[in-house]
Phi, psi and omega in degrees: 000144180286162178301319183294329179282321174302325181266012176053045181257166174299144181222162179239191175301346179294344172294326177293324176297317175301311178297322177302315175304321180290320182291320175299316178297322177296320179295317182296323186253341184061038175229167181263126179294145174059037184301332185279352183275129183245345181229159177300323179291320176294325177295315180301314179301311182301307185278316187272313184277304182278348180052043180275144177229159181300147180287134177277123185299142172301146181086359176289138179317136181298321179296316179296322179295315180295326178292319180296313180300317181295315179294337176251024177304150177290332177268111184310314185296342179273352176280148182285158174282164186291330181289333176288321176302310185300318181298318180290325177295323174304310180297322179297315180298314178298315177298324180283322183286320184246073180282136174084353181245086184295325180295321179289322176298318181297319182296312185289331178287326184274338181241100180305147192307315187291326179292322179294317178299322178294326179291317183287310186245106189279008182271012177055066180287161169297138177297128181283344179228063188296332183287341180249001179300125184245012181266124180298338180289351186264355188258115173249136178276130171276100183299333182294319183232010176074003179284155177264137170244146182248117180224149174266000000 
């Protein structure tokens, strides 16, 4: 739980960013955050007063470590928005998948996947990763129900 929820203060969607960071940490470490804490009062003391966060393991990708720290900032306004998180995760995946080839990493970071697909395939295919598509050119509004559909 984020500090503002633990302190029963007004909150925004940034509480979800904080929670996402804890889930991401759990996936990274395969451990439960604050496993030593047994009561809500201890958790509040740990998170709000002492401002402790789960330890980031040595050897963690530097960009991932910075993302975790930004997402669980004590100041909600300092936490990134989800579209920024998705972009950072894209970069992390690229760096991990294409290790040692800086030119290839740069190509993938500068050319969002769906734009690259559009360049390769001129038939305007359905975006294969709509949930991570970051190109404004891919979003069409379905006027009948207000839902977003993603097309290249």
